C-alpha positions as CSV (number, residue, x, y, z in Angstrom):
1,M,-190.7,-86.1,143.3
2,S,-190.6,-86.8,139.6
3,H,-187.5,-88.5,138.1
4,A,-184.9,-87.8,135.5
5,S,-181.7,-89.5,134.4
6,V,-178.9,-88.1,132.3
7,E,-176.2,-89.6,130.2
8,R,-172.9,-87.9,129.1
9,P,-173.1,-84.9,126.6
10,V,-174.3,-85.7,123.1
11,R,-171.9,-85.2,120.1
12,T,-174.7,-85.4,117.5
13,H,-177.1,-82.6,116.4
14,R,-180.4,-84.2,115.7
15,L,-182.3,-85.2,118.8
16,K,-185.8,-86.6,119.2
17,L,-188.2,-86.3,122.2
18,V,-190.1,-89.6,122.4
19,V,-193.3,-89.7,124.5
20,D,-193.4,-93.2,126.0
21,H,-196.6,-92.8,128.1
22,D,-199.2,-90.1,128.4
23,E,-202.5,-91.3,130.0
24,R,-204.3,-91.4,133.3
25,G,-202.2,-88.6,134.7
26,I,-198.9,-90.2,134.0
27,F,-196.4,-88.7,131.6
28,R,-193.1,-90.4,130.7
29,A,-190.7,-89.5,127.9
30,H,-187.1,-89.6,126.8
31,V,-184.7,-87.9,124.4
32,E,-182.8,-89.9,121.8
33,D,-179.8,-89.0,119.8
34,E,-179.7,-89.7,116.1
35,F,-178.5,-93.3,116.7
36,G,-181.6,-94.0,118.9
37,K,-179.7,-94.0,122.2
38,S,-181.6,-92.5,125.1
39,I,-179.7,-89.6,126.5
40,F,-182.3,-88.0,128.9
41,E,-185.4,-89.4,130.5
42,F,-188.1,-87.7,132.6
43,S,-191.5,-88.4,134.0
44,N,-194.0,-87.2,136.6
45,E,-194.1,-90.5,138.4
46,D,-193.3,-91.0,142.1
47,D,-191.1,-93.9,143.3
48,D,-194.2,-96.2,143.4
49,G,-195.2,-95.3,139.8
50,S,-198.2,-93.1,140.6
51,P,-198.4,-89.5,139.4
52,S,-196.4,-87.0,141.5
53,V,-198.5,-84.4,143.3
54,E,-195.9,-81.8,142.3
55,G,-196.4,-82.6,138.6
56,L,-193.7,-82.7,136.0
57,W,-190.6,-81.1,137.5
58,L,-189.4,-79.5,134.3
59,I,-192.7,-77.6,134.1
60,E,-192.8,-76.8,137.9
61,F,-189.4,-75.2,137.7
62,G,-190.2,-73.2,134.6
63,Y,-188.0,-75.0,132.0
64,M,-191.0,-76.2,130.0
65,R,-194.5,-74.8,129.4
66,H,-196.1,-78.1,128.8
67,A,-195.0,-81.8,128.5
68,R,-194.2,-81.6,124.8
69,D,-192.5,-78.2,124.8
70,A,-189.5,-79.1,122.6
71,H,-188.1,-75.5,122.7
72,G,-188.1,-75.3,126.5
73,L,-186.6,-78.8,126.8
74,M,-183.9,-78.0,124.3
75,E,-182.9,-74.9,126.2
76,Y,-182.7,-77.0,129.4
77,L,-180.6,-79.7,127.7
78,Q,-178.2,-77.1,126.3
79,E,-178.0,-75.3,129.6
80,M,-177.0,-78.6,131.3
81,G,-174.5,-79.4,128.7
82,I,-176.4,-82.4,127.4
83,A,-177.0,-81.0,123.9
84,R,-174.9,-78.7,121.9
85,S,-176.1,-75.2,120.9
86,S,-176.4,-76.3,117.2
87,A,-178.6,-79.3,118.1
88,T,-182.3,-79.7,116.9
89,L,-185.1,-81.4,118.7
90,S,-188.2,-82.9,117.2
91,V,-191.2,-84.5,119.0
92,E,-192.5,-88.0,118.4
93,G,-195.6,-89.3,120.0
């Protein structure tokens, strides 16, 4: 199963989706607040570091259309209380 980790809700409004790794079937990214602190991480890796056969769980469960879908990810972060409704999300990488 793919992994994700979450920190407490963000008080800032400008968030950034940073793609850490996207090659050879592995995708890993995180969301930073405006101070550069990682507030949400996700990947399609299994516990052993290989690509999950299920794929990226945010896509599998319909939250995102593709790995860099900032709109879908923002809706998920807002729904989970990680981002405020007035927040913005840009993509880097």
